[in-house]
N, C-alpha and C positions, 0 to 999 in steps of 0.2 A: 318389432323386433329387426335390429339389424343382420342382415343375412350375409355372417363372415364368411361364407364361400365365395363372394364373388368380390371382385376388385372396384375400387370408388370409380363410379360413372366419367368423373372430371377427371381421371388417371391419365398421365402426359405418356404416351406410348411412343416412343420413336427411336432413333438411332445417334451415331457419333462419329467425327472425322477429326483430325487435326490439319491445319494448313500445310506443316509441313511434310505431312506423309500422303497426303491426298492430292493438293491444288496443283501443284505445278507450276509451270510458266516462272521458273524460278527468276530471268533478268528480262520479264517484258514488262513495258508499259511503266518504267521507271523503278521496280520494285529492285531493291539493293540485296544483296547477301545477307544470309543468317548465317548462324552456327552450324544449321543443318546442312549447308551445302558446302561446307569443308567435311563431310563424313562420309567415306568412301561406304561400299556394299559390305557385308560380313555373312557371317551362318553363324548356326549354333556351335561350331568347332573353332570359328575363326572371327577377332573380334575386329570391331568397322574402327578405323583410324582416322585420326582428326590430318588433316595436311594445309594448317596455316602458314603463311595468312592468304591463300586462297586457294580454287582446286587445280588440279595438276592436269595436264592433258591426257596423260596415259593412263590414270584412272576413273573409274565409272562411280558414279554419285547418284544414287536411287532418286533421292528425293527433289533432284532438279526437274525430273517430268513427274516422280511420282504415278499418278492415276491419273490427272491429266483435267480435275476438275474446272481447273481454270478454262478448258475450251469445251467442257462437256456438262457445265453447269446446269444447263435449262432440260437437258434430257436426263439427269441425275436427279433433279427435282422432281421431275414429272412421274420418275420411279418411286421416290419415297412416299409422293401422293397417292400411287397407285398402292402402296401397300398399307396406307392409311394413316402413316403418319400424324400424330398431333404436335410433335416437338421436335427440332433436329439441333443438336447441337455441334459446332463447329465453333474453330478458331480464326481469328483474324490475324493476316501477317503482319506483325511489327514493321519488318523491313519492306512491306509493300505501300505502307503508310507513313511511315518515316526511314526510306531508304539506309541510312546513316543511324538512326535512332535519336540525333542529337540537335536535329533542325528547329527550327523554330514553326515553320508549318508544313504542313502534311503535302505526300504527293496525291495531286485531285485523282488523276487517273487512278490510283489503287484504291482510294474509295469508292470510284466509280463502279468497280468490281462489286463493291462489299454493297453497294444500293443495289445494284440488280439482282445479286442473291436474297436479300434482305425481301424485295418487294417480289421476287418470283416465289418464296416462302410463303409471304402473306396472301399471294394470289389462292394460294391452294389451302390458306388457314391451317399452316404451318408453324408454329410458334418457335423463333428463334432462340436458341440458348447459346451464349457467346461466351469464348472463353478468349480471355482478352491476353493472355499468355501462358502458349502451349509449346516448351520445349523450341524457341526459335528467336534467341534474343539477336537481334542485328548485329552482324558480324563486327561492323566499326567499333562497335560498344564493347565489346570483348578485346580487341587489340588494343585500344586506345585508352580505358578504363578498366581493364581488367576484370568487367563483367560485376556481378552483383555483390563483391566483396566489397567494391566501392560505393558508399551514402549515394553518390551522384546521380547513381541509378534509379533513385526512388523521385526525383522530379522527372527527369526522362519519359520515366513509365507514367506518371499521370498525366504528361501533357499527352501521351497518346491514350490515354484514358479517357480524357476530358474530349478530346475530338469525337469518340465513339460516343460517348453519352451525350454529349449535345446533339450531334446528327442523327441519333437512331432514337430519340426520345421520342415515344410515342408509337414506334415501331418494333422495339424490343424490349420486354420486359423483365426477362433470365439474364443475368451476367456471371461470370465464373472468375473472379482476380486472378490466379494462377492456376495450373495444373499440378498437380500432385506434387503438391509444395513440401511435403515431407518426404520427398526422394532426398532432399538434402541431408536428411540424419544417414544417407549413404554413399558410397563411394562416386555411383550413378549420376547422383545430381548435382557432381559438381559440373560438369559441363550441362546434362540436359536442363536442368531447371538453373544455374547461375550463370552459363556460358562463361566462364572460369578455364579457359584455356592452358594456364601454368600448369605443370604436374605438381607443382609444390602446393596448387591449392585444392587438391583432393584431400587436405587435411582436416580434421573436424575442426577446428580455428576459424579458417575461412567457408567451411560449408554452413554452421552454424549462426557466423555471422552474416553471411550471404542470405541465410534464412529469414534474421531478425529484421534485415533491410528490406524483404518482399514483403513480411508481415507487418512492418510500419506500410509499408506502400501500400498492402491490401485495406488495410485500417483505413488510411485516408481515400483511398479511392471508393469506398463504401461509404463514408461521410460526403464526400463530393457527389457521388449520386444519388443521395438522399435529397441533397440540397439541390439538384439539377431536377430530378422529378420523384418525388415522393412514392411513384407505382413501382420504381425500380424494384426489383428483387436481387440481391445481391449474396451469391454463395460462396462458398470456399469449396477446395475439392482438393480429399487426399487420396493416395494409395492406400489401401486399407490393407496393410500387414497382420495377417492371422497366423499365430504362434503358438499351437498347442505345445504344451510340455510333454518331452520326449517321454518321459517317464513321471511316475507317482512319486519321487522323490521330491521332499518338501523344496531342495535346492531348485530343480527343475520347475516347480511348480512357483516359486517365486522368481527365479529367470523368466519364466513366460510372460508373468506379469510386468516386470520392470523391459520386456522387451516392446510390449505394448504400450507402456507408457513413453518409452523414449524413441519411438519409431510413429505412433498414431496420437496420442493426447499432447504432446508439447505444443505442436502445430494447429491440434482441434481446438484445446483449451485457449490458445491464445485467440486464435478467430472467432471462438462463440463466447468465452468467459470475458475477453479483454485483458487476458492478464496470464504469465507463466505459472506453472503448476509449484507447489512445492520442492517436486522429488527432479526438478530440472535444475534447481540450484547445485543439488549434491552432484548431479551427474555432471556438471559442468566443473565444477571444481575437485571431482576425483579424474577427470581427464583433461585440466590442465587449460580447459575453455576460457577466455575472459571477452566476454562481447563487450564492445561499445556501446553503451546503452545513453541516448539522451534522456534528461531529465522531462523533456517532454513527450518522449515516445510513451510512456506510460498511460499519459491522459490520450494520446491518441488512439494506441489500442483499447483503452477503456470505451471511447466514444464509437470507434471503428467496429463493430460486432456485425457477423453476417447473419442474414435471414432465413438459409436455408444449408444445411449440408449435405455435399454429396460425394460419392467415394465412385474410385476403381474397384471393381473386384472380380479377380480371375481363376483364383486358387488361395491354399492355405498349406502349410510346411509346418513341422515340428523343429524345438529348439530347445535345446540342454545347454548345461552350464559346461558339463564334460567336452559338447562338440562334438564328439564320437556318435558315429552314425555313417549311413551311405546318404551322401549328398542329395538335393532335388532342386530343378532351377525353380525360379518363379518371377515374378513383377519387380526386376531389379534387386533382387536377393536370391543367393542361394542359401538352403539350411536345410535342415535334416527330412529325410524320406518318412512318411508319414505309410506304414505297411499295409495301412485300412485301405487307402486310396488308390484309385487309377490315375495315370498320367496321358497327359496331350502327345504329342508328335514331339514336342521341343522340351519335353518333361516335366510340365508344369502339372500339379497333383490338380484333379477335380475334386471340387468339395461343396455341392450345392448347399447340404444342411450347414454348413460353415458360415454362407451367407445369411440364413436366418439368424445366427448365433451372433453373427458382426452387427446386424442390422439393430437388433434387441441391445446389444453393447451400446451402440452410438446413442441410441435413442434414451436409454437408460440415463446415459449419462449428461444428454446436451437438452434434452426435450424440445428440439424444433423438426422442421419437416426434415425429410431425407430424401433425395433423389441417387438412385444409381445410374451412373452418366457413363459407364466403362462397364464391360460384361460379356466375354465372347469366347470363342475356342479358335485358337490359331492351328490350320491344319495343311495338310497338302489336298486339294480338290483335283480330281482327275475329270477331265474333261471328254466324255465318251463321244463315240464316232457320229451319234445323231445331236450333238452337239450341247449334251446337256450336262448339269450335275447333281449328283446324287447326293447329298450329305447329312443322309440319317444321322450321323454322329453329331452333326453342328445343333442338328433340330434336339436331338436327345439332350444335349448340352443344357440347350438354352430353357426346354421344358420342364427340366428339372430345376433349375434356380429358379424362375417363374413360379412353379409349385412353392418353394421355398418361401418365394415374396410373399405370397398368399398366407402362408402361415403367420409369418411376420406380422401381416397386419390384424391378423385374427390375435396377435398376439398382444394389440395396441400401438404399434409402430405407425407413426405417421410416416408414411412411404408416400410420396405423391408423382415419381413418374422413372422411367425405365427407359434409356438409350443403349441399345444394345452396343459394343464397339465394331468399328469398322462394317458399317451398313452396307458399304463397298469395300471390294478389296481395294489395300493401301501398302505401302513401306512399311513393313514391321520398325520400330522406336530401336528396338533394342538390338537385332543382328541385321537390320537395313537388307530383307528380303522381300521379295514379291510372294516368292511360293507359300510363305507363313500367312495363309487367308484368312483373314476373319469375315468377309463379307456374305452379304445375302444377295449380291450382286457382283457375277463374277466380273473381273475387268482384265482384258487379254493383253498382260504385260509381264516379262519373264525376268528372270536375273541374271541374262545375259544381254539386256537392252531391247530384246526383239518385242514384238508385239504390236497389235493396232489400235490399243485402247478400245475395243468394242467392249459391248458391255451385254451380259447375258443372264437371265434371272436362273437362280439356285431352286433346286427345291424347298431351302428354307426360304425364301423370299415367298412362296406362297404359303407356306406354313404360318410365318409370322403375319402375312394379311389376315388370314383367317383369326387369328390370335387378337391381334388388334381390333378387329370386327366384331369381336364377340367379347371382347373387354375380358381377356385370358379364362374363357370358360370354355373354348375350344382349343384343349393342348395337344 
């Protein structure tokens, strides 16, 4: 009889980062600027600012150095191996490979860096999981073409993807086409997902058109990848928005359902089923959204469906048709506060049970393997006099979520992996802060630009090592 209290023996335990938040080396070895390189620092009370067409000398841009993986990759990968990682999710900086994004040939120096990273991971038997596009379109593509509202972006993206697929065939199995593509259903996604710098493009018309272009690009990339190597596994990645009804009023129940349909299921259905769901047409009509869809797009989407489904999951919130109630922060959204939940230092409500709910919801809808590729707690970590970080709060957060993962597997969900977000400290995408730390590894870098980038193992580092060694038995 199957032991439902154990995780699968081949479960992919690991961690996740993104090039623009972690890598640094923003102007080295031929790399061109990305949209992340013109984003200033910020805080929970101060929004990050864009400064196109270039960085300003008087401003601080935290992503330029980030936490300097570019010069610490060997050290960091050795630390990942010490924790026992089975998989490491990272992104490849588009502008390191194609500095402007529209060149015919790639930057060989940029590719050599990723050659080294992937070979080092393979040395430790760590499976690379590569996100092709993660919140950093080449800046030139935004300034010259307007970002993803322009259909020309599809060809630029496919040229980039083809270089990666052909170069890393036999070395990389798992790929994600776009990070949190469904963030384009919200204002946040206009810049971060689509690289659209014109404030007028925050509108739904531009955002949904950009998302359509990315969905077409994703489908074409999936088909291309399977032709290059049938062993490739291509996945989608959504920021899963879990919005509970604020009250039991039928209007709130219906509103919560519609919230999930729009923010999760439009992108999810196209990725997995290969077509837009019926409710999308009504939403587009009622919101004056007129997508330019070419005749061949329908066949492209149908053929290019993904092999597995991945999500980021940090928190949940409540939604109401009246929108009356105390607001709470979240990953790209601010909805209503749930009175039954505690929150992080940044106001994100902690809801481990919600993860089980979400995993069941996704698997019931799609019936394909699922991986959690972002989950973690952003918190202020205090370095003690003897150089330790006692982050019991992070351990408790992860423990509770892993417990719910086990419950979801018992429910019948085909969950194949978990990569905690920010296995090392990095720059927060939303606030541009270093002090909002997610890592199991502390990096000495601060919001005023000081710090020597030295690495320190937190208490959570040793705890997660035991979790992986025991395949989730020791929590």
